[in-house]
C-alpha positions in Angstrom: -13.1 76.5 41.1 -13.1 72.7 41.4 -16.0 70.4 42.3 -15.4 67.0 43.7 -17.9 64.2 44.7 -17.1 62.6 48.0 -16.7 58.8 48.4 -19.3 58.9 51.2 -21.8 60.3 48.8 -21.0 57.7 46.1 -21.5 55.0 48.7 -25.0 56.2 49.5 -26.1 57.6 46.1 -24.0 55.8 43.6 -25.7 57.3 40.5 -25.6 61.0 41.5 -24.6 63.4 38.8 -24.4 67.1 38.2 -23.8 69.7 35.6 -22.5 73.2 36.0 -21.9 76.5 34.2 -19.8 79.5 35.3 -20.4 83.0 33.9 -18.3 86.0 34.7 -18.8 89.8 34.4 -22.5 89.4 33.7 -25.0 92.2 34.0 -27.6 91.3 36.5 -30.5 93.4 35.3 -33.9 93.5 37.0 -35.8 93.2 33.7 -35.1 92.3 30.1 -37.9 92.4 27.5 -36.3 89.7 25.4 -36.1 87.4 28.4 -39.8 88.1 29.2 -40.7 87.0 25.6 -38.8 83.8 26.3 -40.8 83.3 29.4 -44.0 83.3 27.4 -42.6 80.7 25.0 -41.6 78.4 27.9 -45.0 78.8 29.6 -46.7 77.8 26.3 -44.2 74.9 25.9 -45.1 73.6 29.4 -48.8 73.9 28.9 -48.6 72.0 25.6 -46.1 69.3 26.7 -47.6 68.5 30.1 -51.3 69.1 29.5 -52.0 65.4 30.1 -50.2 65.5 33.5 -46.7 65.7 34.8 -46.6 63.1 37.6 -44.6 60.5 35.7 -43.0 62.4 32.8 -39.3 62.4 32.1 -37.0 63.6 34.8 -40.0 64.5 37.1 -40.6 60.9 38.0 -36.9 60.4 39.0 -37.0 63.5 41.2 -40.3 62.5 42.7 -38.8 59.2 43.7 -35.8 60.9 45.4 -38.0 63.3 47.3 -40.5 60.5 48.3 -37.6 58.6 49.9 -37.3 61.6 52.4 -41.0 62.2 52.7 -40.7 65.5 50.8 -42.4 66.9 47.7 -40.4 68.0 44.6 -40.8 71.8 44.5 -40.2 72.2 40.8 -43.2 70.0 40.0 -45.4 72.3 42.1 -44.0 75.3 40.2 -44.7 73.7 36.9 -48.3 72.9 38.0 -48.8 76.7 38.7 -47.8 77.4 35.1 -50.2 74.8 33.9 -52.9 76.6 35.9 -52.2 79.8 34.1 -49.7 81.6 36.2 -46.7 83.4 34.7 -43.0 82.9 35.4 -42.1 85.6 37.9 -39.6 88.4 37.5 -36.8 88.4 40.1 -33.4 89.2 38.6 -32.4 88.2 35.1 -29.6 85.9 36.2 -32.0 84.2 38.5 -34.9 84.1 36.0 -32.7 82.3 33.4 -32.0 79.5 35.8 -35.6 79.3 36.9 -36.8 79.1 33.3 -34.4 76.3 32.7 -35.7 74.4 35.7 -39.3 74.8 34.6 -38.7 73.8 30.9 -36.9 70.6 31.7 -38.3 69.8 35.2 -34.7 69.7 36.6 -33.3 71.0 39.9 -30.7 73.8 39.8 -29.2 76.4 42.0 -27.3 79.6 41.3 -24.6 81.0 43.6 -22.5 84.2 43.7 -19.0 82.9 43.0 -17.5 85.8 44.9 -19.2 84.6 48.1 -18.0 81.0 47.8 -15.1 80.1 50.0 -12.6 77.7 48.3 -13.6 74.7 46.2 -16.8 72.8 46.2 -17.6 69.3 47.4 -20.8 67.4 46.6 -21.4 65.4 49.8 -23.8 63.5 52.0 -25.7 65.3 54.7 -25.0 64.3 58.3 -27.7 64.2 61.0 -28.0 67.5 62.9 -26.3 69.7 60.3 -27.8 73.1 59.9 -27.5 75.9 57.3 -29.3 79.2 56.5 -31.6 78.9 53.5 -32.0 81.5 50.9 -35.0 82.9 52.7 -32.8 83.5 55.8 -34.4 80.7 57.8 -32.4 78.1 59.6 -32.8 74.6 58.2 -31.7 71.3 59.6 -30.8 68.9 56.8 -32.1 65.4 56.5 -29.5 62.6 57.0 -28.3 61.2 53.7 -29.6 64.1 51.6 -27.2 65.4 48.9 -25.6 68.7 49.8 -23.0 71.0 48.3 -20.3 72.4 50.6 -17.6 75.1 50.3 -14.9 75.6 52.9 -17.4 77.5 55.2 -20.3 75.0 55.1 -23.4 73.9 53.2 -24.4 76.1 50.3 -27.2 74.0 49.0 -29.3 70.9 49.8 -31.2 69.0 47.2 -34.2 68.7 49.4 -34.2 72.3 50.8 -32.5 74.4 48.2 -29.6 77.0 48.2 -28.3 79.0 51.1 -28.4 82.7 51.9 -24.7 83.4 52.1 -24.0 82.7 48.5 -27.3 83.7 46.9 -27.5 85.8 43.7 -28.1 89.5 44.6 -28.4 92.6 42.4 -24.7 93.3 42.4 -23.7 89.7 41.6 -21.7 89.4 38.4 -19.8 86.1 38.6 -22.2 83.2 39.0 -22.0 79.4 39.2 -25.1 77.4 38.2 -25.4 73.8 39.3 -28.0 71.3 38.2 -28.4 68.3 40.5 -29.4 64.8 39.3 -29.6 62.2 42.2 -29.9 59.5 39.5 -28.5 58.4 36.2 -29.2 60.7 33.3 -27.7 60.7 29.8 -24.8 63.1 29.2 -26.6 64.4 26.2 -29.5 65.4 28.3 -27.3 67.3 30.7 -25.6 69.1 27.8 -29.0 70.1 26.4 -30.1 71.6 29.7 -26.8 73.6 30.3 -26.7 74.7 26.7 -30.2 76.1 27.0 -29.3 77.9 30.2 -26.4 79.4 28.4 -28.7 80.5 25.6 -31.0 82.3 28.0 -28.0 83.9 29.8 -26.7 85.3 26.5 -30.0 87.1 26.0 -29.5 89.2 29.1 -25.9 88.9 30.2 -24.5 92.3 29.1 -21.7 93.2 26.7 -18.7 92.1 28.9 -20.0 88.7 30.1 -18.2 85.5 29.3 -19.4 82.0 29.9 -16.1 80.7 31.3 -16.8 77.0 31.8 -19.3 74.2 31.5 -18.8 70.9 33.4 -20.5 67.6 33.6 -20.0 65.1 36.4 
């Protein structure tokens, strides 16, 4: 699995970066008590760290600026606000929950995909006017021109503004997963490493006896 960044994207978003992790032969459980305990820890961390507000803190401001450019709202900020208001991190699938927990802890944007559903290699690219893909909720979505999108050989699998697709989503039988964190701006390599390393830590809690973190990458 190779990831390239197109020249067209570099011309429009010169500072775009990403980080990725591939895990294979993971056990995609519906529930893990140890992961649930980690959720409570992260919820408390969010409530203590952002009790004064989250509007202009850390990565959130940079994501807010990107979404504002397209007249959209950053969804992770909304989700973090719900934690501040007392809600708990939901239970979906363990391999999804670990990614979601990482997003909430660091305020970053990430997507997970079933590697076995991806066709060929991946290209981080710029969206063209009129392009359409099927979002994770099975709804058709027209992308916004100049948004950042990830493509495989069959089409768009994720949009920064509108999220991952339905074709490559993580499902209960998924065992080989690629996680991608998107940064439409400059971010320190050490910060990307911290985020991906923490995702790896959460995956190791629930991954199962045969799982292997095959690769981490920083672009």
